[in-house]
Legacy VTK file of the C-alpha trace (Angstrom):
# vtk DataFile Version 3.0
C-alpha trace
ASCII
DATASET POLYDATA
POINTS 307 float
-216.286 57.838 71.656
-213.593 60.462 70.940
-209.711 60.388 70.217
-207.223 62.812 71.694
-203.591 63.179 72.039
-201.246 65.384 74.165
-197.358 66.257 73.272
-194.864 67.932 75.241
-191.315 68.193 74.270
-188.939 69.310 71.389
-190.587 71.384 68.715
-192.630 68.969 66.530
-194.115 69.663 62.908
-197.953 69.584 63.658
-198.453 67.809 60.315
-196.356 64.896 61.998
-198.740 64.238 65.040
-202.042 65.057 62.942
-201.738 63.654 59.231
-198.630 61.946 58.497
-198.254 58.909 60.877
-199.553 55.434 60.321
-202.484 56.080 62.707
-202.498 59.959 62.865
-205.037 61.843 65.148
-206.848 63.202 61.808
-206.731 59.527 60.502
-208.356 58.283 63.628
-211.548 60.272 62.993
-212.548 58.053 60.303
-210.239 55.011 60.780
-209.386 54.388 64.395
-207.552 51.170 65.211
-208.970 50.439 68.856
-212.401 51.837 68.473
-215.373 50.761 66.127
-217.260 53.937 66.236
-216.181 56.992 64.053
-215.431 60.258 65.337
-217.166 62.876 63.047
-218.198 65.799 65.248
-215.257 67.894 64.710
-211.904 68.839 65.750
-210.208 71.147 67.821
-206.746 72.058 69.126
-204.340 74.141 71.438
-200.756 74.287 70.320
-198.088 76.329 72.484
-194.863 77.651 70.799
-191.958 79.074 73.153
-190.554 80.906 70.429
-193.868 82.940 69.826
-195.081 86.078 71.030
-196.754 85.543 74.529
-196.132 81.895 74.877
-197.963 81.020 77.689
-201.136 81.602 74.944
-201.618 78.956 72.904
-202.751 78.878 68.983
-206.544 77.756 69.390
-208.253 75.945 66.350
-211.904 74.635 66.417
-213.947 73.166 63.451
-217.259 71.052 63.216
-215.777 69.887 59.889
-214.129 66.707 59.389
-210.642 67.258 59.808
-209.765 64.823 56.763
-211.365 67.721 54.541
-210.215 70.502 56.268
-207.854 72.463 53.753
-207.039 75.513 56.403
-205.747 72.719 59.357
-203.719 71.428 56.828
-202.147 74.108 56.015
-201.458 75.204 59.554
-200.374 71.519 60.404
-197.519 72.137 57.654
-195.902 75.382 59.188
-196.530 75.153 62.726
-193.933 73.647 65.331
-195.279 73.663 68.733
-193.509 72.193 71.706
-196.733 71.503 73.320
-200.098 70.496 71.687
-203.591 69.219 72.901
-205.550 67.686 70.107
-209.003 65.984 69.785
-211.219 64.713 67.481
-214.801 64.396 68.392
-216.994 61.615 68.418
-220.830 61.552 69.529
-223.699 58.844 69.723
-225.575 58.699 66.437
-228.838 60.407 67.134
-230.540 63.757 66.527
-230.414 64.684 70.195
-226.720 65.545 69.954
-225.352 69.048 69.667
-222.863 69.363 66.911
-221.584 73.134 67.555
-218.343 74.901 68.061
-219.142 75.410 71.712
-219.087 71.564 72.167
-215.531 70.769 70.448
-212.798 70.088 72.726
-210.349 71.019 74.189
-211.789 73.592 76.495
-209.820 76.493 77.917
-212.178 78.986 79.772
-210.542 82.652 79.601
-207.971 83.324 82.116
-207.576 79.644 82.549
-204.148 77.956 82.107
-205.243 74.694 82.233
-207.223 73.144 79.270
-208.806 69.773 78.870
-210.088 67.270 76.277
-212.142 64.487 77.155
-212.712 60.733 75.791
-215.682 59.051 77.320
-219.459 59.563 78.325
-221.290 60.426 81.522
-224.254 58.076 81.528
-227.645 60.022 82.085
-225.533 63.446 82.729
-228.690 65.601 82.161
-229.780 63.986 85.848
-226.741 64.811 87.226
-226.385 68.644 86.661
-228.187 69.920 89.378
-226.172 67.988 91.675
-222.780 68.991 90.243
-223.719 72.963 89.879
-223.417 73.389 93.457
-219.808 72.553 93.534
-219.041 74.922 90.579
-218.025 78.080 91.634
-220.266 80.752 90.512
-217.453 82.444 88.418
-216.606 79.219 86.693
-220.204 78.168 86.161
-220.997 81.182 84.052
-218.116 80.400 81.647
-219.784 77.102 80.484
-220.749 77.798 76.807
-221.897 74.309 75.446
-224.024 71.205 76.308
-221.450 68.758 77.098
-220.567 66.622 79.997
-216.966 67.027 79.163
-217.317 71.190 79.715
-218.758 70.316 83.051
-216.029 67.850 84.287
-213.662 70.494 83.357
-215.647 73.340 85.109
-215.613 70.766 88.129
-211.799 70.354 87.755
-211.063 73.808 87.582
-213.110 74.814 90.474
-211.014 72.589 92.662
-207.843 74.362 91.750
-206.315 76.550 94.293
-205.186 79.061 91.494
-206.818 78.560 88.157
-204.946 81.004 86.711
-201.313 79.766 87.644
-199.276 76.794 86.595
-200.385 73.576 88.828
-198.311 70.956 90.566
-198.830 67.143 89.720
-200.009 67.163 93.365
-202.557 69.990 92.519
-203.818 68.038 89.611
-204.211 64.542 91.197
-206.054 66.392 94.079
-208.373 68.621 91.950
-209.187 65.267 89.561
-209.818 62.918 92.846
-212.089 65.649 94.378
-214.079 66.330 91.036
-214.432 62.525 90.730
-215.751 62.079 94.016
-218.303 64.924 93.526
-219.443 63.376 90.141
-219.802 59.708 91.832
-221.912 61.318 94.671
-224.037 62.864 92.111
-224.525 59.442 90.387
-225.336 57.783 93.514
-227.931 60.399 94.155
-229.557 59.880 90.759
-229.292 56.240 90.979
-226.844 55.709 88.004
-224.930 52.718 87.932
-224.153 52.535 84.136
-220.860 52.087 83.233
-219.085 55.700 82.374
-215.436 56.379 80.942
-213.621 59.208 81.605
-210.313 59.266 80.209
-208.988 63.102 80.495
-206.269 64.962 78.648
-205.183 67.995 80.507
-202.005 70.488 79.675
-201.174 74.230 80.616
-198.479 74.261 77.987
-195.957 73.634 80.281
-196.964 70.387 81.809
-199.298 67.677 80.423
-201.503 64.711 82.235
-203.805 62.224 81.113
-206.325 60.263 83.334
-207.630 56.746 82.628
-210.685 56.414 84.411
-214.466 54.639 84.481
-217.030 54.807 86.844
-218.881 51.297 87.467
-216.666 49.376 84.857
-218.833 46.439 83.219
-222.278 47.795 84.517
-225.032 48.279 81.820
-228.604 47.600 81.187
-229.223 44.519 79.520
-232.780 44.822 78.036
-231.615 45.407 74.640
-227.708 43.870 74.312
-227.563 45.350 71.030
-227.805 48.860 72.361
-224.752 48.305 74.749
-222.005 50.695 73.752
-218.667 49.115 73.193
-216.995 51.261 75.944
-218.809 49.603 78.629
-217.361 46.235 77.408
-213.612 47.303 77.304
-211.656 49.817 79.187
-211.156 52.754 76.680
-207.519 53.087 75.461
-204.634 55.123 76.819
-200.927 54.776 75.838
-198.026 56.983 75.783
-194.665 57.057 74.378
-190.973 59.234 75.377
-187.880 59.613 73.784
-185.758 62.538 72.362
-187.287 62.987 68.719
-190.703 61.936 67.275
-190.068 61.858 63.348
-190.033 59.612 60.192
-187.001 57.114 60.770
-185.605 54.227 58.751
-189.006 54.051 57.174
-191.418 54.278 59.835
-192.747 56.906 62.405
-191.317 56.392 65.896
-190.228 58.311 69.038
-186.304 57.655 69.032
-184.179 57.660 71.882
-185.781 55.794 74.400
-186.963 57.018 78.014
-183.618 57.303 79.619
-182.662 60.394 77.529
-186.320 61.278 76.915
-186.984 65.149 76.438
-190.256 64.388 74.580
-193.507 62.606 75.709
-196.423 61.834 74.059
-199.973 60.544 75.388
-202.538 59.378 73.018
-206.124 57.699 73.093
-203.885 54.868 70.816
-200.429 54.717 69.115
-199.828 56.962 66.189
-197.510 54.602 64.595
-197.727 50.968 63.048
-195.092 49.757 65.452
-196.456 49.644 69.016
-193.374 48.405 70.782
-192.018 51.665 71.649
-195.724 52.471 73.508
-196.724 51.619 77.099
-200.239 51.223 78.079
-201.680 53.992 81.036
-202.588 51.691 83.577
-206.454 52.021 84.548
-207.488 54.254 87.481
-204.325 56.123 87.219
-202.917 59.796 86.239
-199.832 59.975 83.907
-197.829 63.438 84.429
-195.286 64.947 83.011
-193.425 68.320 82.997
-190.261 70.113 82.001
-188.587 70.383 85.104
-185.506 70.840 84.719
-185.637 71.341 80.898
-186.874 67.767 80.185
-190.315 65.809 81.057
-190.317 64.295 84.385
-192.834 61.504 83.710
-194.631 60.039 86.965
-197.663 58.031 87.310
-200.251 58.456 90.092
-203.153 56.301 90.941
-206.483 57.829 91.754
-209.362 56.966 94.299
LINES 1 308
307 0 1 2 3 4 5 6 7 8 9 10 11 12 13 14 15 16 17 18 19 20 21 22 23 24 25 26 27 28 29 30 31 32 33 34 35 36 37 38 39 40 41 42 43 44 45 46 47 48 49 50 51 52 53 54 55 56 57 58 59 60 61 62 63 64 65 66 67 68 69 70 71 72 73 74 75 76 77 78 79 80 81 82 83 84 85 86 87 88 89 90 91 92 93 94 95 96 97 98 99 100 101 102 103 104 105 106 107 108 109 110 111 112 113 114 115 116 117 118 119 120 121 122 123 124 125 126 127 128 129 130 131 132 133 134 135 136 137 138 139 140 141 142 143 144 145 146 147 148 149 150 151 152 153 154 155 156 157 158 159 160 161 162 163 164 165 166 167 168 169 170 171 172 173 174 175 176 177 178 179 180 181 182 183 184 185 186 187 188 189 190 191 192 193 194 195 196 197 198 199 200 201 202 203 204 205 206 207 208 209 210 211 212 213 214 215 216 217 218 219 220 221 222 223 224 225 226 227 228 229 230 231 232 233 234 235 236 237 238 239 240 241 242 243 244 245 246 247 248 249 250 251 252 253 254 255 256 257 258 259 260 261 262 263 264 265 266 267 268 269 270 271 272 273 274 275 276 277 278 279 280 281 282 283 284 285 286 287 288 289 290 291 292 293 294 295 296 297 298 299 300 301 302 303 304 305 306
């Protein structure tokens, strides 16, 4: 299983999200607190800077190397202060069938599409679902799929459900697109006779809005022929947390978000808290989407429940 984070708000030094905190995203690749598996299959990022040329176009970075040893990423992180970030460390099953390539590094962002997506989870028996899913992906979107992951297909399904993939979508648009995509996946699972637990935690952003989904198909269902092969994600609901405030940084000897939710102009959503002190973090409810945007100049945060 992977780890991811999304941030929206005041400019923040990228180093303060990826490397410096107690449980920074890069540290979660080899030392996650809420996951036993390691995330060694690459790092990817989209970062938006309102003061940069063409501010709607993000910085993009992807590598299959371990981010803890990535000097280029560390150098960039010490210089860039984005207002929106979507970062992801990829975890995969430990076997020779997995493809480790740049095409499979999250986040996914098709050319000309404003929405970017990262995924934490795994669709069981995904190869059997592809024929059923393909008919629900618009042809002009299907030809943009480059990798082999279930994550990119989930992204293609959601993009295909948006009325205007090249524009900024509302919270209603995202909830509807995700709900419809999940309904299609649910039907494909039924056609293929799949009942195994499959987690689908999603992180979505356009650079001006962020959203995250905490969801699982058939939670708690798994094959019992060999209990030793049951993945931990089948036994516990994959974690998802958020915190909001006025400034994220190192304060009074510890990393934290200051200011409180009442005056918040910044929000961070992550697979697990980045800080040792988790008292300012809240857990996102199961089967829900948390959404935030910058109207009118500060994030408006709401939680929507999914079907």
